[in-house]
C-alpha positions as protocol buffer text, in pm:
chain_id: "A"
residue {
  index: 1
  type: MET
  ca { x: 15404 y: 5060 z: 12869 }
}
residue {
  index: 2
  type: ASN
  ca { x: 15559 y: 4917 z: 13182 }
}
residue {
  index: 3
  type: HIS
  ca { x: 15759 y: 4599 z: 13126 }
}
residue {
  index: 4
  type: ALA
  ca { x: 15929 y: 4592 z: 13467 }
}
residue {
  index: 5
  type: PRO
  ca { x: 15893 y: 4776 z: 13796 }
}
residue {
  index: 6
  type: PHE
  ca { x: 16054 y: 5114 z: 13734 }
}
residue {
  index: 7
  type: SER
  ca { x: 16130 y: 5146 z: 14106 }
}
residue {
  index: 8
  type: ASN
  ca { x: 16383 y: 4864 z: 14082 }
}
residue {
  index: 9
  type: PHE
  ca { x: 16674 y: 5046 z: 13920 }
}
residue {
  index: 10
  type: ASP
  ca { x: 16929 y: 4770 z: 13975 }
}
residue {
  index: 11
  type: GLN
  ca { x: 16704 y: 4502 z: 13829 }
}
residue {
  index: 12
  type: LEU
  ca { x: 16642 y: 4706 z: 13513 }
}
residue {
  index: 13
  type: ALA
  ca { x: 17007 y: 4801 z: 13473 }
}
residue {
  index: 14
  type: ASP
  ca { x: 17137 y: 4449 z: 13537 }
}
residue {
  index: 15
  type: GLU
  ca { x: 16885 y: 4303 z: 13293 }
}
residue {
  index: 16
  type: ALA
  ca { x: 17001 y: 4543 z: 13023 }
}
residue {
  index: 17
  type: LEU
  ca { x: 17370 y: 4471 z: 13082 }
}
residue {
  index: 18
  type: ALA
  ca { x: 17310 y: 4096 z: 13069 }
}
residue {
  index: 19
  type: GLN
  ca { x: 17155 y: 4101 z: 12722 }
}
residue {
  index: 20
  type: ASP
  ca { x: 17362 y: 3962 z: 12436 }
}
residue {
  index: 21
  type: PHE
  ca { x: 17387 y: 4179 z: 12127 }
}
residue {
  index: 22
  type: SER
  ca { x: 17496 y: 4084 z: 11776 }
}
residue {
  index: 23
  type: GLY
  ca { x: 17407 y: 4157 z: 11418 }
}
residue {
  index: 24
  type: TRP
  ca { x: 17262 y: 4499 z: 11510 }
}
residue {
  index: 25
  type: ASP
  ca { x: 16952 y: 4327 z: 11641 }
}
residue {
  index: 26
  type: PHE
  ca { x: 16761 y: 4578 z: 11854 }
}
residue {
  index: 27
  type: SER
  ca { x: 16464 y: 4350 z: 11918 }
}
residue {
  index: 28
  type: TRP
  ca { x: 16523 y: 4349 z: 12296 }
}
residue {
  index: 29
  type: LEU
  ca { x: 16421 y: 4716 z: 12295 }
}
residue {
  index: 30
  type: HIS
  ca { x: 16089 y: 4647 z: 12125 }
}
residue {
  index: 31
  type: GLY
  ca { x: 15815 y: 4825 z: 12318 }
}
residue {
  index: 32
  type: ARG
  ca { x: 16069 y: 5008 z: 12538 }
}
residue {
  index: 33
  type: TRP
  ca { x: 16232 y: 5242 z: 12285 }
}
residue {
  index: 34
  type: HIS
  ca { x: 16060 y: 5423 z: 12000 }
}
residue {
  index: 35
  type: GLU
  ca { x: 16233 y: 5623 z: 11729 }
}
residue {
  index: 36
  type: GLU
  ca { x: 16070 y: 5836 z: 11463 }
}
residue {
  index: 37
  type: GLU
  ca { x: 16149 y: 5753 z: 11101 }
}
residue {
  index: 38
  type: PRO
  ca { x: 16310 y: 6017 z: 10876 }
}
residue {
  index: 39
  type: SER
  ca { x: 16121 y: 6165 z: 10583 }
}
residue {
  index: 40
  type: TRP
  ca { x: 16330 y: 5965 z: 10338 }
}
residue {
  index: 41
  type: ASN
  ca { x: 16314 y: 5585 z: 10308 }
}
residue {
  index: 42
  type: TYR
  ca { x: 16663 y: 5437 z: 10293 }
}
residue {
  index: 43
  type: ARG
  ca { x: 16538 y: 5096 z: 10176 }
}
residue {
  index: 44
  type: GLU
  ca { x: 16345 y: 5247 z: 9886 }
}
residue {
  index: 45
  type: LEU
  ca { x: 16642 y: 5459 z: 9783 }
}
residue {
  index: 46
  type: VAL
  ca { x: 16868 y: 5153 z: 9783 }
}
residue {
  index: 47
  type: GLN
  ca { x: 16617 y: 4947 z: 9586 }
}
residue {
  index: 48
  type: SER
  ca { x: 16590 y: 5224 z: 9328 }
}
residue {
  index: 49
  type: ALA
  ca { x: 16968 y: 5250 z: 9296 }
}
residue {
  index: 50
  type: LEU
  ca { x: 16993 y: 4872 z: 9249 }
}
residue {
  index: 51
  type: LEU
  ca { x: 16799 y: 4899 z: 8924 }
}
residue {
  index: 52
  type: HIS
  ca { x: 17109 y: 5051 z: 8765 }
}
residue {
  index: 53
  type: ALA
  ca { x: 17381 y: 4849 z: 8940 }
}
residue {
  index: 54
  type: GLU
  ca { x: 17567 y: 4538 z: 8826 }
}
residue {
  index: 55
  type: SER
  ca { x: 17792 y: 4533 z: 9133 }
}
residue {
  index: 56
  type: LEU
  ca { x: 17719 y: 4623 z: 9495 }
}
residue {
  index: 57
  type: LEU
  ca { x: 17896 y: 4667 z: 9827 }
}
residue {
  index: 58
  type: ASP
  ca { x: 17710 y: 4685 z: 10159 }
}
residue {
  index: 59
  type: MET
  ca { x: 17951 y: 4853 z: 10402 }
}
residue {
  index: 60
  type: GLY
  ca { x: 17917 y: 4743 z: 10764 }
}
residue {
  index: 61
  type: THR
  ca { x: 17656 y: 4479 z: 10693 }
}
residue {
  index: 62
  type: GLY
  ca { x: 17614 y: 4380 z: 11060 }
}
residue {
  index: 63
  type: GLY
  ca { x: 17450 y: 4040 z: 11057 }
}
residue {
  index: 64
  type: GLY
  ca { x: 17348 y: 4086 z: 10693 }
}
residue {
  index: 65
  type: GLU
  ca { x: 16981 y: 4134 z: 10777 }
}
residue {
  index: 66
  type: PHE
  ca { x: 16921 y: 4439 z: 10556 }
}
residue {
  index: 67
  type: LEU
  ca { x: 17123 y: 4315 z: 10260 }
}
residue {
  index: 68
  type: ALA
  ca { x: 16950 y: 3976 z: 10266 }
}
residue {
  index: 69
  type: SER
  ca { x: 16611 y: 4147 z: 10254 }
}
residue {
  index: 70
  type: LEU
  ca { x: 16685 y: 4340 z: 9934 }
}
residue {
  index: 71
  type: SER
  ca { x: 16544 y: 4223 z: 9604 }
}
residue {
  index: 72
  type: GLY
  ca { x: 16737 y: 4243 z: 9280 }
}
residue {
  index: 73
  type: ARG
  ca { x: 17084 y: 4212 z: 9429 }
}
residue {
  index: 74
  type: PRO
  ca { x: 17349 y: 4195 z: 9155 }
}
residue {
  index: 75
  type: ALA
  ca { x: 17535 y: 3869 z: 9100 }
}
residue {
  index: 76
  type: MET
  ca { x: 17847 y: 4056 z: 9208 }
}
residue {
  index: 77
  type: THR
  ca { x: 17753 y: 4159 z: 9562 }
}
residue {
  index: 78
  type: PHE
  ca { x: 17993 y: 4206 z: 9853 }
}
residue {
  index: 79
  type: ALA
  ca { x: 17954 y: 4297 z: 10218 }
}
residue {
  index: 80
  type: THR
  ca { x: 18213 y: 4422 z: 10466 }
}
residue {
  index: 81
  type: GLU
  ca { x: 18205 y: 4387 z: 10844 }
}
residue {
  index: 82
  type: SER
  ca { x: 18463 y: 4479 z: 11108 }
}
residue {
  index: 83
  type: TYR
  ca { x: 18286 y: 4364 z: 11427 }
}
residue {
  index: 84
  type: ALA
  ca { x: 18412 y: 4009 z: 11480 }
}
residue {
  index: 85
  type: PRO
  ca { x: 18096 y: 3861 z: 11644 }
}
residue {
  index: 86
  type: ASN
  ca { x: 17889 y: 3970 z: 11344 }
}
residue {
  index: 87
  type: ILE
  ca { x: 18108 y: 3808 z: 11078 }
}
residue {
  index: 88
  type: PRO
  ca { x: 17995 y: 3442 z: 11120 }
}
residue {
  index: 89
  type: ILE
  ca { x: 17634 y: 3560 z: 11148 }
}
residue {
  index: 90
  type: ALA
  ca { x: 17662 y: 3757 z: 10825 }
}
residue {
  index: 91
  type: ARG
  ca { x: 17836 y: 3473 z: 10644 }
}
residue {
  index: 92
  type: ALA
  ca { x: 17576 y: 3220 z: 10751 }
}
residue {
  index: 93
  type: ARG
  ca { x: 17299 y: 3446 z: 10627 }
}
residue {
  index: 94
  type: LEU
  ca { x: 17454 y: 3594 z: 10312 }
}
residue {
  index: 95
  type: GLU
  ca { x: 17691 y: 3343 z: 10158 }
}
residue {
  index: 96
  type: PRO
  ca { x: 17410 y: 3097 z: 10069 }
}
residue {
  index: 97
  type: LEU
  ca { x: 17264 y: 3392 z: 9874 }
}
residue {
  index: 98
  type: GLY
  ca { x: 17585 y: 3435 z: 9676 }
}
residue {
  index: 99
  type: VAL
  ca { x: 17715 y: 3733 z: 9871 }
}
residue {
  index: 100
  type: LYS
  ca { x: 18086 y: 3745 z: 9957 }
}
residue {
  index: 101
  type: VAL
  ca { x: 18136 y: 3866 z: 10315 }
}
residue {
  index: 102
  type: LEU
  ca { x: 18471 y: 4038 z: 10370 }
}
residue {
  index: 103
  type: ALA
  ca { x: 18612 y: 4073 z: 10721 }
}
residue {
  index: 104
  type: ILE
  ca { x: 18797 y: 4404 z: 10748 }
}
residue {
  index: 105
  type: GLU
  ca { x: 18998 y: 4587 z: 11012 }
}
residue {
  index: 106
  type: SER
  ca { x: 19001 y: 4933 z: 10856 }
}
residue {
  index: 107
  type: ASP
  ca { x: 18790 y: 5144 z: 10620 }
}
residue {
  index: 108
  type: GLU
  ca { x: 19119 y: 5251 z: 10464 }
}
residue {
  index: 109
  type: ALA
  ca { x: 19197 y: 4908 z: 10315 }
}
residue {
  index: 110
  type: LEU
  ca { x: 18901 y: 4734 z: 10155 }
}
residue {
  index: 111
  type: PRO
  ca { x: 18986 y: 4403 z: 9982 }
}
residue {
  index: 112
  type: LEU
  ca { x: 18827 y: 4500 z: 9652 }
}
residue {
  index: 113
  type: PRO
  ca { x: 18978 y: 4587 z: 9313 }
}
residue {
  index: 114
  type: ASP
  ca { x: 19008 y: 4943 z: 9182 }
}
residue {
  index: 115
  type: ARG
  ca { x: 18703 y: 5075 z: 8996 }
}
residue {
  index: 116
  type: SER
  ca { x: 18507 y: 4756 z: 9053 }
}
residue {
  index: 117
  type: LEU
  ca { x: 18174 y: 4877 z: 9192 }
}
residue {
  index: 118
  type: ASP
  ca { x: 17868 y: 5052 z: 9056 }
}
residue {
  index: 119
  type: LEU
  ca { x: 17709 y: 5107 z: 9397 }
}
residue {
  index: 120
  type: ALA
  ca { x: 17826 y: 5123 z: 9759 }
}
residue {
  index: 121
  type: ILE
  ca { x: 17562 y: 5150 z: 10032 }
}
residue {
  index: 122
  type: ASN
  ca { x: 17630 y: 5236 z: 10391 }
}
residue {
  index: 123
  type: ARG
  ca { x: 17384 y: 5259 z: 10680 }
}
residue {
  index: 124
  type: HIS
  ca { x: 17537 y: 5394 z: 11000 }
}
residue {
  index: 125
  type: GLU
  ca { x: 17890 y: 5273 z: 10919 }
}
residue {
  index: 126
  type: SER
  ca { x: 18212 y: 5470 z: 10894 }
}
residue {
  index: 127
  type: TYR
  ca { x: 18386 y: 5516 z: 10559 }
}
residue {
  index: 128
  type: TRP
  ca { x: 18703 y: 5664 z: 10413 }
}
residue {
  index: 129
  type: ILE
  ca { x: 18652 y: 5887 z: 10111 }
}
residue {
  index: 130
  type: PRO
  ca { x: 18980 y: 5802 z: 9929 }
}
residue {
  index: 131
  type: GLU
  ca { x: 18889 y: 5434 z: 9945 }
}
residue {
  index: 132
  type: LEU
  ca { x: 18542 y: 5504 z: 9805 }
}
residue {
  index: 133
  type: LEU
  ca { x: 18708 y: 5685 z: 9516 }
}
residue {
  index: 134
  type: ARG
  ca { x: 18933 y: 5388 z: 9455 }
}
residue {
  index: 135
  type: ILE
  ca { x: 18671 y: 5112 z: 9450 }
}
residue {
  index: 136
  type: LEU
  ca { x: 18388 y: 5292 z: 9265 }
}
residue {
  index: 137
  type: LYS
  ca { x: 18373 y: 5300 z: 8889 }
}
residue {
  index: 138
  type: PRO
  ca { x: 18350 y: 5642 z: 8722 }
}
residue {
  index: 139
  type: GLY
  ca { x: 17983 y: 5733 z: 8758 }
}
residue {
  index: 140
  type: GLY
  ca { x: 17948 y: 5494 z: 9052 }
}
residue {
  index: 141
  type: THR
  ca { x: 17712 y: 5584 z: 9335 }
}
residue {
  index: 142
  type: PHE
  ca { x: 17767 y: 5606 z: 9710 }
}
residue {
  index: 143
  type: LEU
  ca { x: 17449 y: 5613 z: 9918 }
}
residue {
  index: 144
  type: THR
  ca { x: 17471 y: 5652 z: 10293 }
}
residue {
  index: 145
  type: GLN
  ca { x: 17251 y: 5720 z: 10594 }
}
residue {
  index: 146
  type: GLN
  ca { x: 17456 y: 5834 z: 10893 }
}
residue {
  index: 147
  type: VAL
  ca { x: 17409 y: 5895 z: 11263 }
}
residue {
  index: 148
  type: GLY
  ca { x: 17508 y: 6258 z: 11317 }
}
residue {
  index: 149
  type: ALA
  ca { x: 17725 y: 6402 z: 11592 }
}
residue {
  index: 150
  type: LEU
  ca { x: 17425 y: 6538 z: 11784 }
}
residue {
  index: 151
  type: ASP
  ca { x: 17252 y: 6202 z: 11812 }
}
residue {
  index: 152
  type: CYS
  ca { x: 17066 y: 6169 z: 12144 }
}
residue {
  index: 153
  type: ILE
  ca { x: 17291 y: 6438 z: 12292 }
}
residue {
  index: 154
  type: GLN
  ca { x: 17020 y: 6498 z: 12553 }
}
residue {
  index: 155
  type: ILE
  ca { x: 17127 y: 6174 z: 12726 }
}
residue {
  index: 156
  type: ASN
  ca { x: 17484 y: 6302 z: 12757 }
}
residue {
  index: 157
  type: GLU
  ca { x: 17360 y: 6635 z: 12888 }
}
residue {
  index: 158
  type: PHE
  ca { x: 17137 y: 6476 z: 13152 }
}
residue {
  index: 159
  type: LEU
  ca { x: 17413 y: 6243 z: 13270 }
}
residue {
  index: 160
  type: ASN
  ca { x: 17677 y: 6519 z: 13262 }
}
residue {
  index: 161
  type: ALA
  ca { x: 17875 y: 6294 z: 13029 }
}
residue {
  index: 162
  type: PRO
  ca { x: 18135 y: 6393 z: 12770 }
}
residue {
  index: 163
  type: THR
  ca { x: 18084 y: 6325 z: 12402 }
}
residue {
  index: 164
  type: ASP
  ca { x: 18323 y: 6153 z: 12165 }
}
residue {
  index: 165
  type: SER
  ca { x: 18541 y: 6440 z: 12041 }
}
residue {
  index: 166
  type: ASP
  ca { x: 18619 y: 6253 z: 11718 }
}
residue {
  index: 167
  type: ALA
  ca { x: 18248 y: 6227 z: 11639 }
}
residue {
  index: 168
  type: ALA
  ca { x: 18183 y: 6599 z: 11691 }
}
residue {
  index: 169
  type: VAL
  ca { x: 18273 y: 6677 z: 11330 }
}
residue {
  index: 170
  type: TRP
  ca { x: 18038 y: 6411 z: 11192 }
}
residue {
  index: 171
  type: MET
  ca { x: 17796 y: 6663 z: 11043 }
}
residue {
  index: 172
  type: LEU
  ca { x: 17621 y: 6680 z: 10707 }
}
residue {
  index: 173
  type: GLU
  ca { x: 17788 y: 7001 z: 10593 }
}
residue {
  index: 174
  type: ASN
  ca { x: 18136 y: 6867 z: 10669 }
}
residue {
  index: 175
  type: GLU
  ca { x: 18076 y: 6546 z: 10474 }
}
residue {
  index: 176
  type: ILE
  ca { x: 17931 y: 6730 z: 10176 }
}
residue {
  index: 177
  type: ARG
  ca { x: 18236 y: 6957 z: 10162 }
}
residue {
  index: 178
  type: GLN
  ca { x: 18484 y: 6669 z: 10185 }
}
residue {
  index: 179
  type: LEU
  ca { x: 18304 y: 6458 z: 9926 }
}
residue {
  index: 180
  type: GLU
  ca { x: 18286 y: 6747 z: 9682 }
}
residue {
  index: 181
  type: GLU
  ca { x: 18652 y: 6834 z: 9736 }
}
residue {
  index: 182
  type: ALA
  ca { x: 18742 y: 6471 z: 9663 }
}
residue {
  index: 183
  type: GLY
  ca { x: 18559 y: 6478 z: 9330 }
}
residue {
  index: 184
  type: PHE
  ca { x: 18210 y: 6352 z: 9408 }
}
residue {
  index: 185
  type: GLN
  ca { x: 17892 y: 6513 z: 9282 }
}
residue {
  index: 186
  type: ILE
  ca { x: 17622 y: 6544 z: 9548 }
}
residue {
  index: 187
  type: LEU
  ca { x: 17290 y: 6416 z: 9415 }
}
residue {
  index: 188
  type: ARG
  ca { x: 17089 y: 6439 z: 9736 }
}
residue {
  index: 189
  type: ALA
  ca { x: 17154 y: 6552 z: 10092 }
}
residue {
  index: 190
  type: GLU
  ca { x: 16906 y: 6570 z: 10381 }
}
residue {
  index: 191
  type: GLU
  ca { x: 16919 y: 6597 z: 10759 }
}
residue {
  index: 192
  type: ALA
  ca { x: 16666 y: 6515 z: 11029 }
}
residue {
  index: 193
  type: PHE
  ca { x: 16625 y: 6540 z: 11407 }
}
residue {
  index: 194
  type: LEU
  ca { x: 16383 y: 6268 z: 11516 }
}
residue {
  index: 195
  type: ASP
  ca { x: 16204 y: 6180 z: 11839 }
}
residue {
  index: 196
  type: SER
  ca { x: 16384 y: 5902 z: 12027 }
}
residue {
  index: 197
  type: ILE
  ca { x: 16183 y: 5791 z: 12331 }
}
residue {
  index: 198
  type: PHE
  ca { x: 16306 y: 5565 z: 12614 }
}
residue {
  index: 199
  type: ASP
  ca { x: 16030 y: 5413 z: 12827 }
}
residue {
  index: 200
  type: ASP
  ca { x: 16250 y: 5293 z: 13114 }
}
residue {
  index: 201
  type: ILE
  ca { x: 16605 y: 5320 z: 13244 }
}
residue {
  index: 202
  type: GLY
  ca { x: 16685 y: 4968 z: 13124 }
}
residue {
  index: 203
  type: ALA
  ca { x: 16633 y: 5085 z: 12765 }
}
residue {
  index: 204
  type: VAL
  ca { x: 16874 y: 5375 z: 12824 }
}
residue {
  index: 205
  type: VAL
  ca { x: 17138 y: 5145 z: 12976 }
}
residue {
  index: 206
  type: PHE
  ca { x: 17107 y: 4896 z: 12689 }
}
residue {
  index: 207
  type: PHE
  ca { x: 17138 y: 5179 z: 12435 }
}
residue {
  index: 208
  type: LEU
  ca { x: 17453 y: 5311 z: 12603 }
}
residue {
  index: 209
  type: LYS
  ca { x: 17598 y: 4961 z: 12628 }
}
residue {
  index: 210
  type: ILE
  ca { x: 17568 y: 4887 z: 12256 }
}
residue {
  index: 211
  type: ILE
  ca { x: 17630 y: 5237 z: 12120 }
}
residue {
  index: 212
  type: GLY
  ca { x: 17976 y: 5260 z: 12271 }
}
residue {
  index: 213
  type: TRP
  ca { x: 18063 y: 5594 z: 12115 }
}
residue {
  index: 214
  type: GLN
  ca { x: 17767 y: 5775 z: 12275 }
}
residue {
  index: 215
  type: ILE
  ca { x: 17942 y: 5792 z: 12613 }
}
residue {
  index: 216
  type: PRO
  ca { x: 18287 y: 5636 z: 12562 }
}
residue {
  index: 217
  type: ASP
  ca { x: 18355 y: 5592 z: 12934 }
}
residue {
  index: 218
  type: PHE
  ca { x: 18006 y: 5468 z: 13024 }
}
residue {
  index: 219
  type: SER
  ca { x: 17955 y: 5241 z: 13322 }
}
residue {
  index: 220
  type: ILE
  ca { x: 17677 y: 5206 z: 13576 }
}
residue {
  index: 221
  type: GLU
  ca { x: 17919 y: 5281 z: 13857 }
}
residue {
  index: 222
  type: LYS
  ca { x: 18052 y: 5602 z: 13707 }
}
residue {
  index: 223
  type: TYR
  ca { x: 17712 y: 5745 z: 13616 }
}
residue {
  index: 224
  type: ARG
  ca { x: 17499 y: 5580 z: 13885 }
}
residue {
  index: 225
  type: ASP
  ca { x: 17382 y: 5902 z: 14055 }
}
residue {
  index: 226
  type: ARG
  ca { x: 17263 y: 6063 z: 13733 }
}
residue {
  index: 227
  type: LEU
  ca { x: 17111 y: 5735 z: 13607 }
}
residue {
  index: 228
  type: LEU
  ca { x: 16916 y: 5710 z: 13933 }
}
residue {
  index: 229
  type: ALA
  ca { x: 16797 y: 6067 z: 13878 }
}
residue {
  index: 230
  type: MET
  ca { x: 16689 y: 5980 z: 13524 }
}
residue {
  index: 231
  type: ASN
  ca { x: 16506 y: 5674 z: 13655 }
}
residue {
  index: 232
  type: GLU
  ca { x: 16318 y: 5891 z: 13906 }
}
residue {
  index: 233
  type: GLN
  ca { x: 16231 y: 6141 z: 13633 }
}
residue {
  index: 234
  type: ILE
  ca { x: 16093 y: 5862 z: 13413 }
}
residue {
  index: 235
  type: LYS
  ca { x: 15883 y: 5733 z: 13704 }
}
residue {
  index: 236
  type: ASP
  ca { x: 15749 y: 6080 z: 13782 }
}
residue {
  index: 237
  type: GLN
  ca { x: 15718 y: 6238 z: 13437 }
}
residue {
  index: 238
  type: GLY
  ca { x: 15709 y: 5953 z: 13186 }
}
residue {
  index: 239
  type: PRO
  ca { x: 15951 y: 5843 z: 12913 }
}
residue {
  index: 240
  type: PHE
  ca { x: 16282 y: 6018 z: 12853 }
}
residue {
  index: 241
  type: HIS
  ca { x: 16283 y: 6212 z: 12525 }
}
residue {
  index: 242
  type: ALA
  ca { x: 16593 y: 6264 z: 12313 }
}
residue {
  index: 243
  type: LYS
  ca { x: 16653 y: 6362 z: 11950 }
}
residue {
  index: 244
  type: ALA
  ca { x: 16809 y: 6121 z: 11703 }
}
residue {
  index: 245
  type: HIS
  ca { x: 17034 y: 6295 z: 11449 }
}
residue {
  index: 246
  type: ARG
  ca { x: 17038 y: 6146 z: 11100 }
}
residue {
  index: 247
  type: PHE
  ca { x: 17165 y: 6259 z: 10764 }
}
residue {
  index: 248
  type: LEU
  ca { x: 17146 y: 6115 z: 10415 }
}
residue {
  index: 249
  type: ILE
  ca { x: 17387 y: 6163 z: 10126 }
}
residue {
  index: 250
  type: LYS
  ca { x: 17362 y: 6026 z: 9774 }
}
residue {
  index: 251
  type: THR
  ca { x: 17666 y: 6108 z: 9568 }
}
residue {
  index: 252
  type: GLN
  ca { x: 17825 y: 6006 z: 9240 }
}
residue {
  index: 253
  type: LYS
  ca { x: 18190 y: 5968 z: 9148 }
}
residue {
  index: 254
  type: ARG
  ca { x: 18273 y: 6205 z: 8865 }
}
């Protein structure tokens, strides 16, 4: 579906760069970017885990949209967020619901007591395994859906762009090994490569703007020639196809 004249590269790119972004709200991409869902349902898995939890932490809550939508939240529910623009948004949404929003600077120092949580959930947020061990009760559950190291790597390849070397190890097998070595029992682990379709170059530019680790040195100026080539390919051949990389881990502290 054409939302703007594809021939006008600068207009599409400038429009994408001008868009505000907060709270992990991807609504600007509606109708311009389409991503396949994995076989698992993260929401349903969280809701099921909540049936057995009296305390909950949502790690990297963004603007609190997902956490606010859950039913059956425990009375003791916390959320962490490190991205400063999201913190007032999350507090405005969550604190009237009784959720304590904690501003953090590092995954390695969460302002929560030892062995205080039954359940920690994490969707696309970093984490530090020793800190998970500290804050979870014995038998506590950690449930996470992660963006893998190969996420939309086809964009990097087309643009001749480097990848984030620190993210290259972010793979399911590595996380399983480290969690098991730390003393967690793996209850479920799955991986998926999903269609991620960009209808116009503006959607690609917006994606690269907000997902800063995809191409750490991204700018229109630096990658203009290859972006123009991608724009021409989209005009001639249709949407640009990439593969989203996701993995799911459900684990329990022994």
